[in-house]
C-alpha positions as semicolon CSV with decimal commas, in nm:
position;residue;x (nm);y (nm);z (nm)
1;M;8,543;-11,592;8,186
2;R;8,381;-11,869;8,470
3;R;8,083;-12,062;8,309
4;L;7,831;-12,223;8,617
5;F;7,626;-12,380;8,344
6;K;7,668;-12,634;8,071
7;K;7,482;-12,635;7,682
8;G;7,132;-12,836;7,833
9;E;7,164;-12,863;8,157
10;I;6,866;-12,816;8,420
11;V;6,831;-12,458;8,606
12;R;6,560;-12,315;8,811
13;S;6,504;-11,923;8,807
14;K;6,562;-11,703;9,113
15;I;6,309;-11,450;9,004
16;D;5,981;-11,666;8,943
17;G;6,122;-11,990;9,028
18;K;6,056;-12,181;8,673
19;V;6,298;-12,417;8,578
20;M;6,455;-12,332;8,189
21;E;6,704;-12,572;7,996
22;V;7,022;-12,331;7,917
23;L;7,110;-12,306;7,562
24;R;7,407;-12,096;7,545
25;Y;7,577;-11,808;7,673
26;I;7,536;-11,505;7,506
27;K;7,791;-11,258;7,680
28;K;8,030;-11,257;8,005
29;N;7,714;-11,342;8,246
30;L;7,386;-11,361;8,063
31;V;7,257;-11,674;7,948
32;Q;6,982;-11,746;7,688
33;A;6,758;-12,016;7,821
34;K;6,382;-12,170;7,737
35;S;6,078;-12,284;7,930
36;F;5,763;-12,402;7,906
37;D;5,483;-12,173;7,911
38;V;5,199;-12,404;8,051
39;E;4,906;-12,170;8,002
40;A;4,981;-12,083;7,657
41;K;5,134;-12,428;7,541
42;E;5,457;-12,256;7,374
43;V;5,847;-12,291;7,442
44;R;5,920;-11,933;7,530
45;T;6,331;-11,826;7,552
46;V;6,493;-11,559;7,789
47;I;6,835;-11,376;7,813
48;V;6,848;-11,420;8,207
49;K;7,212;-11,331;8,441
50;E;7,360;-11,614;8,549
51;D;7,374;-11,511;8,941
52;K;6,968;-11,500;8,883
53;L;6,989;-11,935;8,824
54;N;7,038;-12,162;9,036
55;R;7,093;-12,637;8,970
56;A;6,754;-12,797;8,971
57;A;6,778;-13,041;9,139
């Protein structure tokens, strides 16, 4: 299993452009990441496929 990102790394979503932090790998290509929702002022966790993420600049 290849892992493109490490725990704690900052990534950008290809889907909506949000900046996220990698929390952990769940399965082969699934990543659990957290992002901050500015409007609701809360932290949200999402599960995203690894190929839908880029390294943040």
